[in-house]
C-alpha positions in Angstrom: 0.0 -0.2 0.0 1.1 3.7 -0.9 2.3 5.4 2.7 -0.6 7.9 2.3 -3.2 5.0 2.3 -1.5 3.8 5.3 -1.4 7.1 7.0 -5.0 7.9 6.1 -6.2 4.4 7.6 -4.1 5.2 10.9 -5.2 8.6 11.3 -9.3 7.6 10.9 -8.6 4.7 13.4 -7.1 7.0 15.9 -9.5 9.6 15.4 -12.3 7.1 16.0 -10.8 5.8 19.0 -10.2 9.2 20.4 -14.1 10.0 19.8 -15.0 6.8 21.7 -12.9 7.6 24.6 -13.6 11.2 24.6 -17.5 10.3 25.2 -16.6 8.0 27.9 -14.6 10.7 29.5 -17.3 13.5 29.0 -19.6 11.1 31.0 -17.4 10.2 34.0 -17.9 11.6 37.6 -14.2 12.2 38.2 -13.7 14.2 35.1 -14.2 18.0 35.3 -14.2 19.0 31.5 -13.3 17.2 28.3 -12.3 19.1 25.4 -12.5 17.0 22.0 -14.2 18.6 18.7 -16.4 15.5 18.2 -18.2 16.2 21.5 -21.2 18.5 21.1 -20.3 20.9 23.8 -17.0 21.9 22.2 -17.5 25.5 21.1 -16.3 24.6 17.7 -18.0 21.3 17.0 -19.8 22.3 13.9 -16.9 23.8 12.3 -14.5 20.9 13.4 -17.1 18.4 11.9 -17.0 19.8 8.6 -13.3 20.2 8.5 -12.1 17.2 10.1 -14.3 14.1 8.4 -16.7 14.0 11.3 -14.3 12.7 13.8 -12.1 15.4 15.8 -8.6 14.2 15.4 -6.8 11.9 17.9 -5.8 14.7 21.0 -8.1 14.8 24.0 -7.8 17.4 26.5 -9.3 16.8 30.0 -9.3 17.9 33.3 -9.6 15.6 36.3 -11.2 16.7 39.6 -9.1 17.0 42.6 -6.1 19.0 41.1 -2.6 18.0 40.4 -2.5 15.3 42.8 -5.3 13.5 41.5 -4.3 13.7 37.8 -1.0 12.5 38.8 -2.5 9.5 40.5 -4.7 8.6 37.9 -2.0 8.6 35.3 0.5 6.6 37.4 -2.4 3.7 37.5 -2.7 3.6 33.8 -1.7 0.2 32.4 -2.3 0.7 28.5 -1.6 4.2 27.9 1.9 5.6 28.6 3.0 8.6 30.3 5.4 10.8 27.9 6.2 14.4 27.1 5.9 13.4 23.2 2.4 13.1 21.6 1.3 11.9 18.0 2.5 8.2 18.3 0.5 5.2 17.0 0.4 4.3 20.8 -1.7 6.1 23.2 0.2 8.6 25.2 -0.8 10.9 28.1 1.0 14.1 29.4 0.6 16.8 32.0 1.3 20.0 30.4 1.5 22.3 33.0 4.5 20.3 34.3 6.2 19.3 30.9 5.3 21.2 27.8 4.2 24.7 29.2 6.3 24.4 32.4 8.3 27.4 31.4 5.3 29.5 31.1 4.1 31.7 34.1 1.2 30.1 35.9 -1.1 32.9 34.9 -0.1 32.3 31.1 -0.9 28.9 31.4 -4.2 29.5 32.9 -5.2 32.1 30.2 -4.3 29.2 27.7 -6.7 26.8 29.8 -3.6 24.8 31.2 -4.5 24.2 34.8 -2.6 21.7 37.3 -5.5 19.1 36.4 -5.3 19.4 32.6 -4.1 16.2 31.2 -3.4 15.8 27.4 -4.2 12.4 26.0 -2.9 11.4 22.3 -5.0 8.4 21.4 -3.3 5.5 19.4 -4.3 2.4 17.6 -5.1 0.3 20.6 -8.7 -0.7 20.7 -10.9 2.0 22.1 -12.7 -0.7 24.5 -9.1 -1.5 25.9 -8.3 2.3 26.4 -11.4 3.1 28.1 -11.2 -0.1 30.4 -7.7 1.4 31.1 -8.9 4.8 31.9 -12.0 3.4 34.0 -9.5 1.1 36.4 -7.2 4.1 36.8 -10.1 6.7 37.6 -11.7 4.0 40.0 -9.1 3.8 42.6 
């Protein structure tokens, strides 16, 4: 297969997984807010669905209730999703932007950007969506 076809298939699969994971997180009692364009409550949902083939991409931002400690505790319990500073792999990866990618910015600048100590970014990969959801369920349950 040409590389473009393989890449297209990969991005479609990752985006579909992300949509299902975002829907799961959006209804979870321990999650404050979920940011993914496929969700109807996203401020740019309609535009994103027109421009992104109705999927919304593979990146999810969400806030864990309980602040940084709760966010770190949840990440440390993940078994399928890996903690990483790099995102965009075929493997699902999660990061804490406030202490990694955005750490050099002043707290007030981070806050203006929507980066709070409880925000996590999840780059959804090619694992089966049910495995990712089960991983997040068990990490949030404890």
